[in-house]
N, C-alpha and C positions, 0 to 999 in steps of 0.2 A: 502493499498497498504507497510505502514511501519513495518507493521509487515510481509508479504512478502518480499517483498525488503529493505531491512534495511539499503545499500548503497544507494539507492536512483537513483537505475538502472533500475526501471520499465516503463512498458510502458501502456497507458490506451487508451482505440480506444470506440470513442461511435458516437452513430448515433444519426447528427449534423440536421436530417431534423425541422422544425417546429416545429411541434408539442411535440418532443422529449427536446425540453431546457428550461425545466423551469429553472428561475432564481435561485430560492433555489441550484441548483445543477450547473449551471455556478457560483452563489459564492463558493460552495464547492471546486469545483474545481480553482478558483484561489488561495482561501486560504491554498491549502496544492501541489501547484504546484510544488513546489520544493521537491519533495517527486519521482514523476514520469512526465516523459516525457510521452505529449497528444500529441494522436499521431492524424491527421487530415484525413478527412471520407467523401467523397461526399456522400451530404442525400441523402436518399432512394438505400442505395449501393449496388445488387446483391451483394454484396461477405459478407455483414451481413443474409443475409437470403436466401442461393443456390434455397431455395425451390421457391423463388418466382415466379423465369421462365414456374416453371413448375406449379404452380395453375392459371396462365393466359395461357397453356394453356389447363388447365382445363377447367376457364373456355368460352374461346373462343369455345371449343368443345359445353359444353352446351347453347351457347348464338346460336347453329347452327344446333342446334334442332332443327326440321321443326315444332315438337308435345314438348315443354316443358310438363318439370315433372309438376303435376296437383295436388301433397299430396308431404306430406314427404319421402314418399318411396320409389317414383318413384323418387324424388329429391335426393336421397342418394345413390337409383341405378344408375342412369345415373355421377354419381359423380366418383362413384369407375371404372363405364363402360369407362368415361372417362379415369381416371388417369393409371386403364390398358391398354389404348389404347400407354402411352408415352414409344419411349420404353426403353430397362432396361439401357443402357448405361448411360442414361439421369439422374439417379435416382440419 
């Protein structure tokens, strides 16, 4: 941050999900907090991964299949079909 934002005007945002909050990262952020502004972010924010809601749709589609895939090739084909059925403007 000091290299990219030498005037201390940088902003940093991290995912605050419990599984991503290692002590070493927390200590590092505290140690260098004067060099940037840490932006808050809710855990598992869809803003971090805009594809997450799309994968939820794929999962719903797979769970609704009458005959679940019985091998890897069928599973891949089912995923591709579910993904292709999501309207393009949602991608």
